[in-house]
C-alpha positions as CSV (number, residue, x, y, z in Angstrom):
1,M,98.6,108.6,80.1
2,L,101.8,107.6,81.9
3,T,100.6,109.4,85.0
4,S,97.3,107.5,85.0
5,L,99.1,104.2,84.7
6,G,101.3,105.1,87.6
7,Y,98.3,105.9,89.7
8,I,96.7,102.6,88.8
9,F,99.9,100.7,89.7
10,L,100.4,102.4,93.0
11,V,96.8,102.1,94.1
12,G,96.8,98.4,93.1
13,L,99.9,97.8,95.2
14,A,98.4,99.6,98.1
15,L,95.1,97.7,98.0
16,G,97.0,94.5,97.4
17,G,98.9,95.1,100.7
18,I,95.7,95.9,102.6
19,C,94.1,92.7,101.3
20,R,97.2,90.7,102.3
21,K,96.9,92.1,105.9
22,L,93.3,91.0,105.9
23,G,94.2,87.5,104.9
24,L,93.1,87.8,101.3
25,P,95.3,87.2,98.3
26,R,96.9,90.4,96.8
27,I,95.2,89.8,93.5
28,V,91.8,90.7,95.1
29,G,93.0,94.2,95.9
30,M,94.5,94.5,92.4
31,L,91.3,93.3,90.8
32,F,89.2,95.7,92.9
33,T,91.6,98.5,91.8
34,G,91.0,97.6,88.2
35,V,87.2,97.6,88.6
36,V,87.1,100.9,90.5
37,L,89.6,102.9,88.5
38,G,88.4,101.3,85.3
39,L,85.0,102.9,85.9
40,Y,86.3,106.2,87.2
41,G,89.8,106.3,85.7
42,K,88.9,108.9,83.2
43,F,88.8,111.5,86.0
44,L,92.5,110.8,86.8
45,S,93.6,111.7,83.3
46,R,93.8,115.4,82.2
47,E,94.0,114.3,78.6
48,K,91.0,114.9,76.3
49,P,89.4,111.6,75.1
Protein backbone atom coordinates (compact mmCIF):
# COMPACT_ATOMS: atom_id res chain seq x y z
CA MET A 1 0.00 0.00 0.00
CA LEU A 2 2.80 2.38 0.81
CA THR A 3 4.37 1.70 -2.57
CA SER A 4 1.11 2.53 -4.34
CA LEU A 5 0.86 5.82 -2.48
CA GLY A 6 4.44 6.61 -3.44
CA TYR A 7 3.66 5.97 -7.12
CA ILE A 8 0.59 8.18 -6.96
CA PHE A 9 2.56 10.96 -5.29
CA LEU A 10 5.44 10.84 -7.78
CA VAL A 11 3.21 10.67 -10.84
CA GLY A 12 1.14 13.54 -9.46
CA LEU A 13 4.21 15.69 -9.03
CA ALA A 14 5.50 14.81 -12.50
CA LEU A 15 2.20 15.59 -14.22
CA GLY A 16 1.88 18.73 -12.13
CA GLY A 17 5.25 19.89 -13.44
CA ILE A 18 4.28 19.10 -17.01
CA CYS A 19 1.05 21.04 -16.67
CA ARG A 20 2.95 23.96 -15.15
CA LYS A 21 5.23 24.09 -18.21
CA LEU A 22 2.15 24.10 -20.43
CA GLY A 23 0.81 27.12 -18.57
CA LEU A 24 -1.81 25.23 -16.57
CA PRO A 25 -2.08 25.10 -12.80
CA ARG A 26 -0.31 22.16 -11.13
CA ILE A 27 -3.56 20.99 -9.60
CA VAL A 28 -4.79 19.99 -13.08
CA GLY A 29 -1.98 17.45 -13.38
CA MET A 30 -2.61 16.15 -9.89
CA LEU A 31 -6.33 15.81 -10.55
CA PHE A 32 -5.64 13.99 -13.80
CA THR A 33 -3.33 11.64 -11.90
CA GLY A 34 -6.07 10.94 -9.39
CA VAL A 35 -8.59 10.15 -12.10
CA VAL A 36 -6.29 7.88 -14.10
CA LEU A 37 -4.65 6.07 -11.21
CA GLY A 38 -7.91 5.87 -9.33
CA LEU A 39 -9.36 3.86 -12.16
CA TYR A 40 -6.28 1.76 -12.86
CA GLY A 41 -4.47 1.96 -9.53
CA LYS A 42 -5.41 -1.56 -8.55
CA PHE A 43 -2.87 -2.80 -11.09
CA LEU A 44 -0.07 -0.96 -9.29
CA SER A 45 -0.63 -2.82 -6.06
CA ARG A 46 0.49 -6.41 -5.62
CA GLU A 47 -1.77 -6.82 -2.63
CA LYS A 48 -4.90 -8.90 -2.85
CA PRO A 49 -8.14 -6.90 -2.44
